C-alpha positions in Angstrom: 67.0 -24.1 -11.5 63.8 -26.0 -11.2 60.5 -24.5 -12.7 57.1 -24.6 -10.8 55.5 -26.4 -13.8 58.4 -29.1 -13.6 57.7 -30.1 -10.1 53.9 -30.1 -10.4 53.9 -33.0 -12.9 51.5 -35.8 -11.6 49.8 -33.9 -8.8 46.0 -33.7 -9.0 45.3 -30.2 -9.2 41.9 -28.6 -8.3 42.9 -25.1 -9.5 45.6 -22.8 -10.6 45.9 -19.0 -9.9 49.0 -17.6 -11.6 51.8 -18.8 -14.1 53.8 -22.0 -13.5 56.6 -20.7 -15.7 58.4 -19.4 -12.5 61.9 -20.6 -11.2 62.0 -21.4 -7.6 64.3 -22.0 -5.2 63.1 -24.8 -2.6 60.1 -26.6 -1.3 59.3 -25.6 2.6 56.5 -26.9 5.0 57.9 -24.9 7.8 56.8 -20.8 6.7 60.0 -19.9 9.3 62.3 -21.5 6.8 60.6 -19.6 3.7 63.2 -17.2 1.9 63.0 -15.3 -1.5 62.2 -17.9 -4.4 60.6 -20.8 -1.8 57.4 -22.8 -2.7 55.4 -23.1 0.6 53.3 -25.9 0.8 50.1 -25.5 3.7 49.3 -28.7 5.3 47.4 -29.4 7.8 49.3 -30.9 10.4 48.6 -32.7 14.3 50.1 -29.2 15.8 49.1 -26.7 13.1 47.4 -25.7 10.2 49.9 -24.4 7.4 47.2 -22.1 5.8 47.3 -20.0 8.5 50.8 -19.3 7.6 50.3 -18.5 3.9 50.7 -14.6 4.4 53.7 -15.0 6.4 55.6 -17.1 3.8 54.6 -14.5 1.0 56.4 -12.0 3.2 59.0 -13.9 3.4 59.6 -14.4 -0.2 57.3 -17.3 -1.3 56.7 -17.2 -5.0 54.3 -20.0 -5.0 51.5 -21.4 -2.7 50.3 -25.1 -2.7 47.4 -25.6 -0.6 44.0 -27.2 -0.1 41.8 -23.8 0.6 42.6 -21.0 -1.0 43.2 -17.8 1.0 40.2 -15.1 0.8 42.8 -12.9 -0.7 45.2 -13.6 -3.6 48.6 -11.6 -4.5 49.2 -11.1 -8.4 52.8 -11.5 -7.7 52.0 -15.0 -6.2 51.2 -18.3 -7.8 48.1 -20.6 -6.0 48.2 -24.1 -6.6 44.9 -25.7 -5.2 45.0 -29.3 -4.5 42.8 -32.0 -3.3 45.5 -33.6 -0.8 48.7 -31.3 0.1 50.4 -34.2 1.9 50.2 -36.5 -1.2 51.1 -33.3 -3.2 54.2 -32.7 -1.1 55.5 -36.1 -1.8 55.2 -35.9 -5.8 56.5 -32.2 -5.9 59.3 -33.4 -3.8 60.1 -36.3 -5.9 59.9 -34.3 -9.1 61.7 -31.5 -7.5 64.8 -33.8 -6.6 64.7 -35.7 -9.9 63.0 -38.5 -9.1 65.7 -40.5 -6.8 64.3 -43.5 -6.0 63.9 -44.3 -9.6 67.6 -44.1 -9.7 68.3 -47.1 -7.2 66.8 -50.1 -5.8 64.4 -49.0 -3.0 62.8 -51.3 -0.4 60.5 -50.3 2.1 59.7 -52.2 5.3 56.4 -51.9 7.3 54.8 -53.7 10.5 54.1 -53.3 13.9 57.6 -55.0 15.0 60.7 -55.9 13.3 60.9 -53.1 10.8 64.4 -51.9 12.4 66.1 -54.7 12.4 64.9 -56.0 8.9 65.7 -52.8 7.2 69.1 -53.0 9.1 69.7 -56.5 7.9 69.1 -55.7 4.5 71.3 -53.1 4.6 74.3 -54.9 6.4 73.7 -57.8 3.8 73.8 -55.5 0.7 76.7 -53.6 1.6 78.6 -56.9 2.8 77.8 -58.3 -0.8 79.6 -55.4 -2.0 77.0 -52.6 -2.9 76.9 -49.2 -2.0 73.6 -48.6 -0.1 71.6 -46.2 2.1 69.3 -46.7 5.2 66.5 -44.8 6.7 65.4 -46.3 9.8 64.4 -45.2 13.9 68.0 -45.8 14.8 69.8 -43.8 12.3 70.2 -43.2 8.5 73.0 -44.0 6.9 74.5 -43.5 3.3 77.6 -46.1 3.1 79.4 -46.0 6.4 78.5 -41.9 7.2 75.6 -41.7 9.6 72.9 -39.2 9.4 70.7 -39.1 12.9 67.3 -40.3 12.6 64.6 -37.7 14.2 61.6 -39.6 13.1 60.8 -43.3 11.6 60.4 -41.4 8.3 61.3 -38.1 7.7 59.0 -35.5 6.1 58.4 -36.0 2.1 61.2 -33.3 1.6 64.0 -34.3 3.9 63.3 -38.0 2.5 63.5 -37.0 -1.2 66.7 -35.0 -0.3 68.3 -37.9 1.3 67.6 -40.3 -1.3 69.0 -37.9 -3.8 72.3 -37.6 -1.9 72.3 -41.4 -2.0 72.2 -41.2 -5.6 74.7 -38.8 -5.6 77.0 -40.8 -3.8 76.6 -44.0 -5.7 73.9 -45.8 -3.8 72.5 -48.8 -5.9 69.9 -49.8 -3.0 68.1 -48.0 -0.3 66.3 -50.0 2.9 63.8 -47.9 4.5 61.0 -48.5 7.7 57.9 -47.1 6.3 55.7 -46.6 9.5 52.0 -46.4 9.6 51.9 -42.6 10.5 54.2 -41.9 7.2 51.9 -44.2 5.0 48.9 -42.3 6.1 50.4 -38.8 5.9 51.9 -39.6 2.6 55.4 -38.9 3.3 56.3 -41.5 1.1 53.8 -40.6 -1.7 55.7 -40.1 -5.1 58.1 -42.8 -4.6 58.9 -45.9 -6.7 59.5 -48.8 -4.7 61.3 -52.3 -6.0 60.0 -54.0 -3.2 57.8 -53.8 0.2 58.1 -56.5 3.3 55.4 -57.0 5.7 56.4 -58.5 9.2 53.3 -58.1 11.3 50.6 -56.3 12.8 49.3 -56.0 16.6 47.7 -53.3 18.3 49.7 -50.0 18.5 49.5 -46.2 17.4 45.9 -46.3 18.4 46.2 -42.7 19.8 46.9 -41.6 16.2 44.7 -44.3 14.0 41.8 -44.4 16.6 40.9 -47.7 15.5 42.7 -50.9 14.8 41.0 -51.0 11.4 42.3 -47.8 10.5 45.6 -48.9 11.6 45.6 -52.0 9.3 44.3 -49.8 6.3 47.3 -47.5 6.8 49.8 -50.3 6.3 47.9 -51.9 3.5 47.7 -48.8 1.7 51.7 -49.2 1.3 51.0 -52.5 -0.8 47.9 -51.1 -2.6 50.1 -48.3 -4.0 53.0 -50.5 -5.5 53.4 -50.7 -9.2 53.4 -53.8 -11.3 57.4 -54.1 -11.3 57.7 -54.1 -7.7 57.6 -57.3 -5.4 55.3 -57.3 -2.1 56.7 -59.9 0.5 54.6 -60.8 3.1 54.1 -63.0 6.8 52.5 -66.2 5.8 52.1 -66.3 9.5 50.4 -63.2 10.5 46.8 -63.5 10.3 46.5 -60.4 8.3 49.6 -61.2 6.1 47.7 -62.3 2.9 45.0 -59.2 3.2 48.0 -56.7 3.1 48.8 -58.0 -0.6 44.9 -58.5 -1.6 44.9 -55.4 -3.8 48.6 -54.9 -4.9 49.6 -54.9 -8.4 53.1 -56.0 -7.3 54.1 -59.9 -7.6 53.0 -61.5 -4.6 55.6 -63.5 -2.2 55.4 -64.8 1.3 58.0 -66.2 4.0 57.0 -68.2 7.2 57.6 -71.1 9.9 54.3 -72.5 9.9 52.3 -72.0 6.6 52.9 -72.7 2.9 55.7 -69.8 1.6 57.9 -69.5 -0.9 60.7 -68.7 1.8 60.3 -71.2 4.2 62.2 -72.0 7.4 62.1 -74.1 10.6 64.1 -73.6 13.7 66.2 -76.2 14.6 68.2 -74.7 17.9 67.4 -71.4 19.7 69.8 -70.4 22.6 72.0 -67.9 23.7 74.5 -68.6 20.8 72.2 -68.0 18.2 69.6 -69.7 15.8 70.1 -72.8 14.0 67.9 -72.8 11.1 66.7 -75.1 8.2 66.1 -72.5 5.1 64.9 -74.3 2.2 67.1 -77.2 2.4 69.9 -75.5 4.0 70.8 -75.9 7.5 72.3 -72.2 8.6 73.7 -71.0 11.8 72.5 -67.4 12.8 74.0 -64.8 15.2 70.3 -63.4 16.1 68.3 -65.2 18.9 64.7 -66.0 19.0 61.6 -67.1 17.0 60.8 -63.4 16.0 64.5 -63.1 14.7 63.9 -66.4 12.6 60.9 -64.5 10.9 63.2 -61.1 10.6 66.0 -63.5 8.7 63.3 -65.1 6.7 62.1 -61.7 5.3 65.9 -60.5 4.9 66.4 -63.9 2.8 63.3 -63.9 0.6 63.7 -59.7 -0.3 67.7 -60.2 -0.9 66.6 -63.4 -3.2 63.7 -61.4 -5.1 66.0 -58.9 -5.6 68.4 -61.2 -7.8 70.8 -62.3 -5.3 72.3 -66.0 -4.9 70.3 -67.4 -2.1 73.5 -69.1 -1.2 75.8 -66.2 -0.8 72.9 -64.3 0.9 72.8 -67.1 3.8 76.5 -67.3 3.9 76.6 -63.4 4.7 73.4 -63.4 6.7 75.1 -66.3 9.2 77.8 -63.3 10.2 76.3 -60.1 10.6 74.2 -58.8 13.4 71.0 -56.8 13.8 70.0 -53.5 14.9 71.2 -51.9 17.9 68.5 -52.3 21.0 67.2 -55.4 19.7 67.7 -58.1 22.2 71.3 -56.7 23.3 72.6 -58.9 25.8 75.0 -58.0 28.6 76.6 -60.5 31.3 78.1 -59.6 34.8 81.2 -61.2 35.9 78.5 -62.7 38.5 76.8 -64.2 35.5 73.9 -62.2 35.7 72.4 -61.5 31.8 70.5 -58.3 31.5 68.6 -57.8 28.0 67.9 -54.4 26.7 65.3 -54.4 24.0 63.1 -52.2 22.3 59.8 -53.8 22.8 57.2 -51.3 23.5 54.0 -53.1 22.5 52.6 -56.0 24.2 53.2 -58.4 21.0 56.7 -57.1 20.7 57.1 -58.0 24.7 55.5 -60.9 24.7 57.7 -62.4 21.9 61.2 -61.1 23.8 60.0 -62.7 27.1 58.3 -65.7 25.5 62.0 -66.1 24.0 63.7 -65.7 27.2 61.7 -68.5 28.8 62.7 -70.6 26.2 66.5 -69.8 26.6 66.7 -69.8 30.5 68.7 -72.4 31.9 68.7 -74.0 35.8 65.5 -72.4 36.7 66.8 -68.9 36.6 64.4 -66.2 37.5 63.1 -63.6 34.8 62.7 -59.9 36.2 61.4 -57.4 33.9 61.7 -53.8 33.9 58.8 -52.1 31.6 57.6 -48.8 31.2 54.9 -47.1 28.6 55.5 -44.0 26.9 53.4 -40.6 27.7 51.3 -38.8 24.9 50.9 -42.3 22.9 48.2 -45.2 22.8 47.3 -45.4 26.5 45.1 -48.7 25.7 48.6 -51.0 25.3 49.4 -49.7 29.0 47.8 -52.3 31.3 48.2 -54.8 28.8 52.0 -54.4 28.5 51.8 -55.1 32.6 49.6 -57.8 32.2 52.0 -59.6 29.9 55.3 -58.7 31.8 53.6 -59.9 34.8 52.4 -63.1 33.1 55.6 -64.1 31.4 58.3 -62.9 34.6 58.8 -63.9 37.6 59.4 -60.5 39.1 58.2 -57.2 37.3 59.3 -53.6 37.9 57.0 -51.1 36.3 58.6 -47.5 35.4 59.0 -44.8 33.4 59.7 -44.8 29.5 59.5 -41.4 28.1 56.8 -39.9 30.1 56.8 -36.8 27.6 54.2 -34.3 29.1 52.3 -37.0 31.5 53.1 -37.6 34.7 55.3 -41.0 35.3 53.3 -42.0 38.2 50.0 -41.9 36.2 51.2 -43.8 33.7 52.3 -46.4 36.0 48.9 -46.5 37.4 47.5 -47.2 34.3 49.8 -50.0 33.8 48.9 -51.5 37.1 45.3 -51.7 36.2 46.4 -54.6 34.1 47.3 -56.6 37.0 45.5 -59.4 38.6 46.1 -60.2 42.0 49.0 -62.6 41.3 50.3 -59.8 38.9 50.3 -57.4 41.6 52.4 -59.9 43.9 55.3 -60.3 41.9 55.4 -56.4 40.7 56.6 -53.0 42.0 56.5 -49.8 40.9 59.5 -47.4 40.6 59.4 -44.1 39.0 62.8 -43.7 38.6 64.1 -45.9 35.5 67.6 -45.8 36.8 66.7 -46.9 40.1 64.1 -49.4 38.8 67.3 -51.0 36.7 69.3 -51.0 39.9 66.6 -52.8 41.9 66.3 -55.4 39.1 70.2 -55.8 39.6 70.3 -56.0 42.9 67.1 -58.7 43.3 69.1 -61.2 40.5 71.2 -63.7 41.4 73.6 -66.0 39.2 71.6 -67.3 36.3 68.9 -64.9 36.1 68.1 -62.9 33.2 66.8 -59.1 33.7 65.1 -57.6 30.6 64.9 -53.8 30.3 62.0 -53.3 27.8 60.9 -50.3 26.2 63.7 -47.7 25.1 66.6 -50.1 23.1 68.5 -47.8 21.2 67.4 -44.4 22.8 70.0 -42.5 24.3 67.7 -40.1 25.9 64.6 -40.0 28.4 62.1 -37.0 27.3 60.3 -35.5 30.4 58.2 -32.3 30.4 59.7 -31.9 26.7 62.9 -31.8 27.6 65.5 -34.6 26.7 67.5 -35.8 29.4 70.7 -38.3 28.4 69.8 -41.7 29.2 71.0 -45.0 27.7 69.8 -48.5 29.4 73.2 -49.9 27.9 75.1 -47.6 29.9 73.2 -48.0 33.2 73.1 -51.8 33.1 77.3 -51.5 32.5 77.3 -49.0 35.4 75.5 -51.4 37.6 77.3 -54.5 36.8 80.8 -52.9 37.2 79.4 -52.2 41.0 78.6 -55.4 41.3 81.7 -57.1 40.2 84.1 -55.0 42.3 
């Protein structure tokens, strides 16, 4: 059983009231989960302030309270630890509570607007194929070896995260690969962790509903690299205009990958078609199963990271040539009538542009591109008109529809998307609120050789409407429509 004094190691204390020589059962951020022997950490969240629930936590048996602001009345039987930043303290305390799991395996984090899931998943698949026992923390799923653990956030809270890492260690994992979202970095969910390596993919406008400004978004990503230790490596995209900025203040060793600019891990695309990529990586020509320029960058990032982790470059390229990426990233399905549908998670203007640019490069015989695009509710509204404009500029037909409207009215989200269309864009676009009907309409408009892009949801198996998650899978809908078409 842990002592309070043990888990306060490296926590920035403001004040201490009571004894730290007390035993504790667990750490809790939710007062409803507190029981006898718990330590309750009062954090200021987006929806609620944990300080309002301190008395409730004590009544349920909390032996200690971690807080930024002391309550007016202190209980003699409870220890109060005042900290500068409760989010930061949570990460450090959780790491201590679970015996510093990130120091007992090689933890590699991936951040950036696009590509995080693919890079983390490719690393997991690569190292698994290389014979290592690995863990994965991603948007699509968390994995310990072959066991799948459902993911609820891009990055779990600090307590859940350290518990997962500790479980990975207990099961013999030697490596763990995780996505590090800007939210997780800003909210200090990864505080206290020791990263062996960190990767930067790219950065474009996203999550401004949370960060408010693009500068704040950049700073959140950059902090990940600023916090690295000198025994870690930092690997960044040399072709992204903020690729060098990310590594300016890092203590880690600096490395770059890219297709255009000077980079340690350099690639050149020789062929790019629906069967995959042929690339020159360094001096070696390799055929990969993944498609598109954006995946060329993802592959180079993975190749660079694996090499920096000490693996043979030849063996890495051999295995990478055989493995697949993450679910819902440029998944393509073909009907018997030779209509192609591509399901992709692209939910930012830049990601959508990358996917559509790739499709334009790949299409044959003048087939048309029909895009089905939506935007999520309760999220960054500034990208809605941009998404519609990108879709219209790179598609022959566009169907604007629902994504996850959440608490918003789907029709209003679509109206905000329509505001980004010029007269030419409006002529080639129609709006259909029902996503299934939108996909059905796209398929009905298509002929042999046409390519349909169904964007925005990718791996997701639900559609969230008015707080309710209803089963919805873009892949299933496409297959259903194709089966009717093929009869």
